[in-house]
N, C-alpha and C positions, 0 to 999 in steps of 0.2 A: 339470104337474110338481109344483106345490105340493100337489095332492091326493094324489098317490102318495107324496110325501115325508112328508106329514102322516100318512097311513095307516101308512107304514113305521115312523115314529118313535113315534107315539102309540098306535096300536091293535093292531099286530102281536103285541105281548106279552100281550094280554088273553085271558082264557080263553074258549073257544068262538067266537073271532073268525072270521068268514067275510065275504068280499066278493063281490058278484054283479056280473057284467059289465054287464047292462042295455042294451047297444047293440042296437038293433033287437029289443027285448024278449028278448034272450038271457038265459037263466036259469042259465048256468053260473057256479058259485061256486068260490072258492079261499080257502085259508088263507094262501098265500104271495103276496106282491105281485108278485114276479118271474114267477111262473106266470101271473098275470093279464096282465102285459105281453106275454108270449109268446103267450097266447091271442088277445089283441086283434090282435097283429101278423099271426098266421097265419090266423085265422078271419074277421076283419072287414076285412082289406086295408089298403093303405097310406094311403088317404084319411082314415081315422079317426085317424091319427097325424100326418099332415103338413098336412092342409088346415085353415087357420084359419077356413074357412067351413063346415066339416063339421058333422055332428050334434052337439048339445050334451049328449047323454046322458052321464052320468058313472056310474062304478061305484058301486053302492049297497051299504052294509054291512048285515048282518043284525042287528047290535045297534043301539041307539038313540043311539050317540055321534055327534054332529055338531057341530063347533065353530061352524058358521054363518058363519065368516069367509072361506070360500073364495069367490073371485070368479068361479067358473065358468070357470076357464082350460081351454082346449081341450087334448085329449090330444096335440096336435101338439108341445107343449112337452116331453112326456115322452120318454124315451129311445127312439130309433128307429134300428134297424140295418138297415132294409130300403130306405131311400130312395136316390136316385141323387145323384151329386155335382154335377149340373147345377142350380146355384142362381142365381136372378136377383138380382143385386146392385142395390139401390135407389140406392146412392151410387156413381156411376161413378168419382168421384175416389178412392175407397178400394178399388177392385177389385184393384189390384196388392197392396196390403197384405193384403187378405182372402185372396187366393190364396196368399201366403206363409204366412199363418196356417194355412190348411188343409193345406198341404204339411208344415209343422212338426208339426201335430197328427197327421197320418197317419203320418209317420215315427216319432213317439213310439209309436203303437200297433203299427206293424210291428216296431219294435225290441223292444218288450215281448213280442210274440207269437213272433217268429222268432229273435231273438238270445238272449233270456233265457227262452224257453219258458214264459211266463206263460199259464195257461189262459184261454180266451176269456171264461169267466164272471167271472174276476177283472178282466180288461180292461174288460168292460162295467161292472162295479161301480166301478172307478177312474174311468172316463169319466163315469159318473153323478155321482160325488162332485165331480169337477172342475167339471162344469157347474153343479151345485148351489152350489158355492163361488163360482163366477163370478156367479150370480144374487144370492146373499146379499151379496156385496161391492157389486154395483151398487145394490141396494136401500138399503144403508147410505149409499152415495154420493149417491143421490137425496135421502135424508133430510137429509144434511149440506148439500146445495145449497139445499134449502128453508129450513133454519134460517139459513144464511148470508145468503140473500136477504132474509129477514124482518128480520135484524139490521142489514143493510147500510143505510147512509144514501143510497146511490146511487139515482138515479131510474130504476128498472127496473119496467116495467109487468108486471102479472100475466100478460098474454098473451105477453109476451116470455119470461118464465120458463117458462111452460107449453110454449111451443114448443121451448125447450132440453131440457126434461125428456122431452117426447114424442120428440124426435130421439134422445136417449140410449136410451130404451126400445126404439125401433124398431131402433137399432143393436145393442142387446143381443139382441133376438129374432133378428135376421138372423145374428148371430155364432153363437148357439146352434144355429140351423137349419143353418148352414154346417158346423159341427163335426160335427153328427149325420150329415150327408150323407156324411162321409168315414169312417164307422164300419163300413160293410158290407164284406164280403169282396170283392164285385165291384168296389166303388169302389177298394179297396186294390190289387187286381190291375191295374186300369186305370191307377192311379197308378204302380205299379211298371213296367208296360210303357212308359209314356210318359216317365217321369222317371228311372228307375233302370236302364233297359236290360235288363229281365228276359228271360232266355232260357228259354222254356217247353219242357217235354218234349212229345213227340208220341207218340200211340198207334200201335203197330205190330202188325199182325195176323199171327199165326203159323199159324192154322188154326182148326178147329172141333172141339169135343167134343160131338156131338149137335147141338143147336141153339144151344149156347153158344160164343161166340168165345173163342179163346185169344189173349191179347195181353200186351204188356209196354210199358214206356215208355222211349223213347230220347231223350236230349238231344242235338240235332245238334252234333257236335264242331266243325264249322266255325264255327257261330254262337258257340259257347262260346269258341273261340280269338279271334274278333273281339272278344268282350266283354272278354277278358283284355288284348288289345293296345290297347284304348282307354284302359287305365290307363297313365299316363306312366311310373311306376316299372317296371312289367313290360316296357314297350316299351324302356326304357333297358337293362334286363337282356338282352333279346334282341339288341339292336343292338350292344351293347358286347362281349358274350361274356365268358367267364372262363377260356379255355384258358390253362394255365400255360406261360409262355415263359421264366421266369427261371431255373428250376432243373430238376433231373431227377426231381422228385417228381411223383407222380400224385395229383390231388385229386378228379377227377370223370371222368365218361364221356368228356368232350371231351379228356382226356389219354390215353385208351386207344387200343389198336390198331384197334378197329372204327371209331372216329371217323376216324382217320387214313386208313384204307383205303376209307372210304365214297365212292362216286362223287359223291353229292349234297353232302356236307360238304366234300369237297376243292375243289369249285367255289364253294360258299357256306358258309363256316364258321359264319355266323350263321343258317343255316336252322333251322327249328323242330324241336326234339327232343321227340318225343311219348313219354312213358313211361306205358304202360298198366299197370293192376293189375286182377286178376280173382280173386274169391273168393266163397264162400257164407257167409251168416251168419244166425243165428236172431234173429228180432225179438221172441220171447217167451222164457219160461223154458226153457232148453235141456234140462231134465229134466222138463218138464211134459207135458201130454197133447196139445198142439197144435204140437209142435216142427216136424214135417215139413210140416204144413199151411201154416204162415206163414213157411217158410224162403225167403229171397231170394238170388238171385245178383246180385252187384253188379260193375260195371266202373267204375273211376275212371281219371283221367289227370292228369298234371302236365306242365309244360313243363320239360324238362331244361336249357333255356337259363338258367333262374334258378339262382343259386348255391345249393348244398345247404343252407346255414344258413338260408335263407329258404324254400326249397322244402319244408321239413318242416312248415311251418305248415298247419294243417288247412284254412284258408280258401283256400289255393292248390291244394288237391286238388279237382278238378272231377268231377262225376258224368257218366258216359256212358250207362249204362242200369241199370234195376232190373227184374228179371224173377223170377217164382216159380221156385224151383229145380226143381220137378217138371216145369215146362214146358221148361226147358233139357234135362233128361234125356229128355223125350218127343220134342221137336222137333229137338234137336241144337244144339250150341253154334255151329256154322257158320251155321245159319239165323238165330239171334239176332244174330250179328255182321255180317250182310249189310249193313244200313244204315251201320254204322260203317266197314266196309271200302270201301264205295262212296264215302263222304266222304273217306277217307284217300287213295284213288286220285286223287281230284280235287285234294287238297292236294299230292300228289307231282307231278302233271302241270301243272295251271294255277295252283295256289296260291290264296291269298285276297288281296283288295285291301283295304287299310286307308288311309283318308285321314289324312294327317299334315300339319298346318299348311298345308292347301290343296293338298298334293301327294299323289297316290295312289301308294302303294308296294305291291309284290307280295311276299308271303311264301310260300315253299314249305317243305315239311317232310316228315318221315316218322317212323315208329315206330322207336325205338332199342332198346327192350326191353319185355318183358311181365313184370312182377314178380308172382309168385304162389308159393304153397307147392308142394311136389313133386307132389301129386295134381293140382292145377289146372294146373300147368305141363305135365304129361304130357297132360292133356285138351286144352289149347290147341294143343300141338304135334302131336297125333295119335298120341302114343306109347302104349305099353301102360300102362294105369292100374292094373295089378296089380304089386306089387313082390315077388312070389314066383315070377315066371315065368323064362323063359330070359334075356331081356334086360331089365334094370331101370334102365338109365342113358340119359338123353337127351343126354349129352355124348359117349359112346363106345359101342363094340360089346362091352363087357365081358359075360361070361356069369356065371351064378350060381356055377359051379364056380371060375372065376378069382377071383371076389369072395371066396369062402371061403378061398382060399389067400393072399390079400393080395398079389396080383401087382402089381408097380410100374406106375404109370400110363404109363410110356414104352412098355410092351408092348401097350397098348390101341390099337385103331384108332379114330381120332376120326371122329365123324359130320360130314359136310360137306353143303352144299346139293346137290352133284352126286350123292353116294351116296344121299342122302335121296330125291331125285326118281327115281333109278333103282329104289330099293326100293319106292317107291309104285307104280311101273308093274308091278313083279313081283307085288305082292300083289293088284293088280287082275286079273291073269291067273290067279293061284293063291291062293285064300283061306287055304290052310295056311301060306303064307309069312309071315303076320302074326306067328305065334309065333317064327319064325326070326329076323326082323328087329326084333321089338319094336315094330312099327308097326300101327296100326289104320286110319288114314285120312289123307288129306292135310289140312293145316291151311288154313283159310280165309285166314289172314294171309299165306300164301305168294303170294297174288295181288298183293301189293305189289311194287313195282319194287326198293326199296332195303332190304327186310327179308326175313329167312328165319329160321324157328324154330330151326334148328340153331345160329345165332349170336345169338339174341335172347331166350333164357330163362335168365337168370343164377341162380346158386344163392342160397338164402335163409339168412342166418346164424341168424335166429330159430328156424326150424324144424329146420335141420340141426344146429346146435350147441347152442343154449340150450334147445331143447325136444326134442332128440334124443340126440346123443352125450353131452352133459354130464350129464344126469340118469342116463343108463344107466351111464356110467363111475363117476360119483360114488357111486351106489348100490352097485355091486359092490366098489369099493375100501373104502368105509366099512364095508360088511358084513364084509369081511376084517379090518379093524382091530377091530371089535367082537367077532368070533369069536376073534381072537387076544388079546382082553382088553387091547389097547393103550389103548383109550378106550371109554367106555360111551355108549350112546345118550342117556341122561339128561344126561350132561355136555355132549355135543354140542348138544343142544337148549337147555340152560341158557346155553351160551356164545352161541349164535345169538340168543337172546331178550335177553341183557343186553349185547351188544356195543354200544359207543358209535358208532352210525352217524352220518354227517354228510352234509350237502348233499343231493344227489339220492338217496343211499342210504337216507335216512330213509323216503322214500315207497316204496322198493323193497326194504325189509328182508325177508329170506327167512322163510318159514313153517317151523313145526316139522316135522322129519322123522318118518316113520311106519315101523313095523315090521310086515310082513305076509308070511305064508307063508315064514318063515325067511330073509328078506332085507330090506334097507332100501329103502323106497320114497321116492324124491325127487320130489315133485310140486310144481313151482314154475312161475310164469309166466316168460316169457323174461327180463324185466327183473330179476326176483328171482334167477333162476339166474345171470345175469351178475354180480350183486352178490355172490352166494354164492361163485362160483368165483374171484372176485378176492380176497375177504377170508378165505377158508377157511384160507389158509396162515398168516395172522396169528392166527387163532382157535385152531387146534389144532396148528400146526407145532412147537411146543415139546415136545410129548409123543411125536412120531413118532421112532423110532430113525433115526440117521444112516445113509444108504446104503440105505434101504428101497426096493425096486424098485416097489412099489405106489404109494409116495409120488412116486417119479420119474415114474410114469405120469401122475399128476395134474399134476406140474410141466410135462410136455410139453403136456398139454391146456390148461393155463393159458396157455402161450406161444402156442399156436394161436389161442386166443380173443383174446388181446391183439393179435396181429398181424392177424388176419382182420378184427377190428372197428376197426382203425386208420383214421382219416380221411385218411391220406396214406401213400403207398408209394413206395419206391425199388426199383431192381433188386436191391439187397442184401437188403432185407426180403422180397421175393418169393422169392428163392432160398433164404433161410433158412427161410421158411415151408414150402417144399417138402421140405426136409430134415427139419424138425421133424415134419411129418406122417408121413413114412416111419419115423422113429424111434418115433413114438407107436404106429403100427399094428404094427410089428415087436415092440415090447415087449408090446403087448396080446395078440398071438397067443401069445407065450411065457408070459405070466402066466395066460391063460385059454385053454388049448389046445382045450377042448371047446366053446367059444363061437364062433359064426360071426360074421364081420364083417357088420354091417348095411348096407343101401344108403346110409344117411346117413354112415357112416364112409367108404364108398367115395367119396362126393361130395367129401370133404375132399381127396382126391388131385387133384381138378381145380381146387382153389381158386387155386393159383398162376397157372395159365393163364387162368382166368376173370378174375382181377384184372388181368392184362395186357390183356385184351380190354375189360372194362367199367369199369376203374378200381376204387377202393375199394368193397368190397361193402357197407360201412355206408351208402352213399348210394343203394343200390337194394334194401334189404331191406323186409320187409312190415310191420314194427312200426308205422310212422307211418300206413300205409294202413289197418291194422286199427283204429287209433284213430279213423278216420273212421266206422267202423261205429257207434260210440257216439253220433254225431250223430243217426243214424236211430233207434237204440234209444230215445233220449231223447224223440223225437217220438212214438213209439208209446206210451211210458209216459204222456206228457202228454195225448195225444188219446184213448187207449183206444178207438180205432176201427180195426177190422181189415177193414172193407169197402173193397175196392179199395185195399189198402194201398200198392201200388206207385205209384199215382197220387198219393195223399196225401203220401207221402214225397218223391216227385219234385218236386211243386209247392212243398212247404214248404222243401225244400233250395234250390231255385232262387231262391225269395224271400229266403231267408237270405243267399245269396251276393250277390244284388243289393244288399241293404241293407248288408251288411258292406263291399262295395267302395265304396258311396256315402258311408258314414259313418265309416270307419276308415282309418288309414294302413296300406297293405298291406305295404310294405317300408320299414322304419324302421331307421336306424343311429344310435343315440344312446346316451349314457351315462345310466343311470338309477340312482337311489339308493333304498334301502329302510330304513324306520325312521328314527329320529333325534331329537335334541334339541339345544338351544343350550347350549354349554359356555363358561364364562368362562376367559380365558387365565390370570388370576391364580390359578385353582384347580389349574393344571397344574404338574408338576415343572419346575424351573428349566431343565434341559437341553432339555426339550421346548419351553419358551417361547422359548429361543434359536433352536431349529430353525424354529419358526413365524415368528419375527421375521425370520429370515434369508431364508426362502423365500417367505413371504406378505407380510410387511410388519408395520408396527406397528398391530395390530388388538386390540380388547378382547374380542371374542367369536368363536367358531367354531361351526360346525354339525356335530355328531357323529352319524354314521349307522352302521347295522349292516353294510351291504354296498354294493358298487358293482358294477354290471353293465354291461359294454361288449361288445356283440355276443356272441361265444362265450367271453369272458373274464369271470371272476367273482372279485371281491376280497371275501373275507369272513374272519371270525375263526374260527380253530380247525383249519386244515388244515396239512399240511406243504408245504414249498416245494421245488421242483426248481430247484437253483441252477446245475447244469451237466450236460452230457452228454458223456462221454468214452468212446470205444470202444463206442458204442451202449449204455452203461450210465448211468443217472441218478445224480447225486450229490444227496443230500438234506440239508437243514437241519432235522432232526427235533426237536432239542431246543428249537427255537422253534416254537410252535404257530401260526406265521403261515400262510398258506395262500393259494395263488393257482393258478389254472388258466391255463397259458400254452401257446401253440402249440409244436410240436416245434422250429421253426427260431428260437426266441427266443434272442438272444445276450445273455448276462449276463457282466459283467466286474467285476473288483475294481479300484476306482479310488482308494481312499483308505485309508491305513494309520493315520490319526490316531486312529481309534476303537479302543477297547479290545477290541472283538469283531470284527465283520465288516461289510462294506458291499457291496451289490450294486446294480446298476442295469439297468433294461430300458426300452427305448423301443418303442412300438407305434404304428402309424399307424391312424387311424380315418377315418370318412367326412368329406367336406367339408373336407379339409385339417387336421383336428384330430389332435393327437398327445398321447399319454399317456406320461409318464415315471414309472416306479415305482422308488422308492429304498428299499432295505431297510437299516436302520441298527441296529446293536447299541447298546444304551444304555450310558452311562457308569456307573462304580461309585459316584461321589460324588453327593450330592444337595445342593441348596441349602438354606439355613436356612428358607426360606419354604415349602418343599414339605411336603405332608401326610405322606409316608412315604418311607422310604429305598428306593432302587432299586439293584439290582446286575445284573450282566450276565445272570444266569439268571432274572430275574424277569419281564421283558417284552421286547418288541421294538417298534420303531417303523417304520412304513412311510410314506413321503411320496409322495403322488401329485400330480403337477403336470400340468395340462391347459392347453395354449396353442393359440391359433388362428392360422393363417397369415394370416388376413384383417386382424387388428388386433393391438394390443399388449396387450390385456387378458389377465390371467393368473388362472386359478382353480386352487387347490391343495387338497390334502387330506392329512391325517396320520392314519395308522392307529396306534393305541396298543393293542397286543395283550395279552391276558391271559397268565399264566404257562403254560408248556408243560404239556399234559395227558399226554404220554407221551414217553419217550425210547427210543432204539434199544436200550440195555441193558435197559430194563424190558420190552420186548417179548420178549426172549429168556428171561425168567424163567419159573418154573412158572405163575404167575398172569399170563395174557396181558393183563390189564387194569390200568391204573395206578390209584393211589388216587384217590378222589373229590376234585375240586377245588372243591367247593361252598363251602368256607371260604377259598378263595384270593382274592387281590386282584381286585377287580372291574375288568374291562377298561373302558377309556375308550371304545373303539370307533373309528370312522373319522371324522375331523374335517374339516369343510369350512368355508370362510369364510362368514360370514353373508350376504355379498352374493349367494350362491346362494339364491334365494327359497324359502321353506319350501313354498309351494304347488306348486313344481316337483318336489318329492320324492315318489316313489311309495311306497306302503305295501305293495306286493305284491312278493314275492321271485320 
């Protein structure tokens, strides 16, 4: 190692530097030291890098530089990524510690490679530097021991000292060799299989093209479920369930009619709910020359037993298979899904056995839904994959002619398992009946006992609304406004670019709109379109004439988006959604009589019934699953290896999942803070000092943070607050720029009239018996003589957050001191939709916590 380190530091920068291998008279020469290492490892075998008794030949340089100080260290001390982890430990007493050291080192390398996507060359370099640092530290330690022994007056013989130093050197060499043994890919795979419960994908043969086999990689879903249920948090989610029993709201699939009518779930409400997802994605540039060649078909699954707020985490979305898209088209989706269906039949009939605290428990389950876009859903269900034929709907028997007339959904014949099976038999007898019924083949998933595609393919909000109906309607309506000179395209784009977006809208801010072929083109991602359709009415609503029918069409669409994307539904909201869709389509036909209704507009008519079956559609749309594609795309970018890409992505993903479950908390319910600094109580206004003294106690300092996050609730500076809901309408406190995101059923009450402005309070339950009380206080007009500035009711607002535990009497509190309001309701209605800049306004204090909350517990990530 010293020789290579010496060459790297001293000679590599010299002009015309080259180094010759010299092993077994090998005359291969290199200018780069790492290339020499790879050459020795590949051409001369493991023995020249691992055997301390191997040949003593050393690489020779072509120049005459030789420091003469090298002690002829063998190449075994140099970096070796080819050896095996079977290392003989000379010191039996330290074998357990050495094993722990090796596991820690291998986990570090696995996390760098699979969690943080660090290239292998960088990992090798970091490993080399760590080992070099370890050797340098030990050498200095030896020198200090020698010096200390020479200066010491203790009677220690030279032989005793030499024995100690020899033992330390042997220990150093064995540790270095041990760590190097865990740097190979095979060693890391063996470690993951043994210690992390790695679930490997298996190769499945579909057929042959000439002499070449056609194959894909399938991750056995039963083993994957076993892997998930070994996690205590996920097991608790499955066994406890989250079916809503307290009120009439629907929050998830388990609150829908399909769950209640299922034979399996009526017997065992905690049976496994498998949600499948299927889609194709490009691994390379979608407009490049290799798009179709490297396009993959992916199938994922999640456990619906997990609550939706945790189920959306990417690490809980598991891989089922990866297959080249051209093979799916050639061999058929049914053949690709055969191993999956076989495992699912076993899950329905015999289930899987999981040992829990010494007792073996059996878990059964079935597929509840297959989430996909419209094209993939029709392919999975065996329906017509062309949306210009006679039958274009997987929910009903609507024809294209009925679609163009905007026929109410009550007049359509709904598809059922019985009618589907009957039609499948008819198309087997007469191939021409495929067009009549809109069916091409029977679905492979219909082999399952508790699942049928007529009740298992929910609509997708992302593709239907935000990438379908919304851009279409928005383009037509804004084109009308521009043609009528109500507003210009330049002004619309200026408003979109300068609007003060907040919170998640900052990352989803819409792009500029384009004009092409005499009409406005609205090209946005689904999240961008959702942001635009929500905020457009604040952006340009002040310039639209009152009573404009085109504007009313947008208002109907906005209501549909709000209700359809809601995380909770009641009977009233579902009924209201059905009526709003009817009004929307009726007005659209009146305003655009020459335009035909699109299939996606027709699908809106089924939303009310589909919500009754599946629960909120926001818990079964494709956006979170599509985000999983980015995991594989990042691997492709980092590896730059397209050879057998399905295998590479499958193995890398499964390793990442094993590492994530072993090293991270999968389901965590906690209150986190972001940003922050210490603030002295004496620097605060007197009325705030009195609040803190009353609620927290006599303290001298508090900790001021920017935001507090608790599950799906976010407390931060700068948003408006919903204070009440009356007659299904929200009441806002907009003149205060306070801001909080609360659930629909939050109860807020006025309990104190002593303050000059207003007071509201809200209590929310958290995990582990924790409760949060949020108190919104209007500030008093007067200020104390010791305060820095005068405060009035319109200058700021104060929020007090108190967190208490049911387990003990300790209290932790927080005070929000908010900046002046950035906009008021009256200002929104003016010609200029944006308020004046508040850059010169009073600086907000932030969110204040007692200093007993340790600073190291505060997260800097929002």
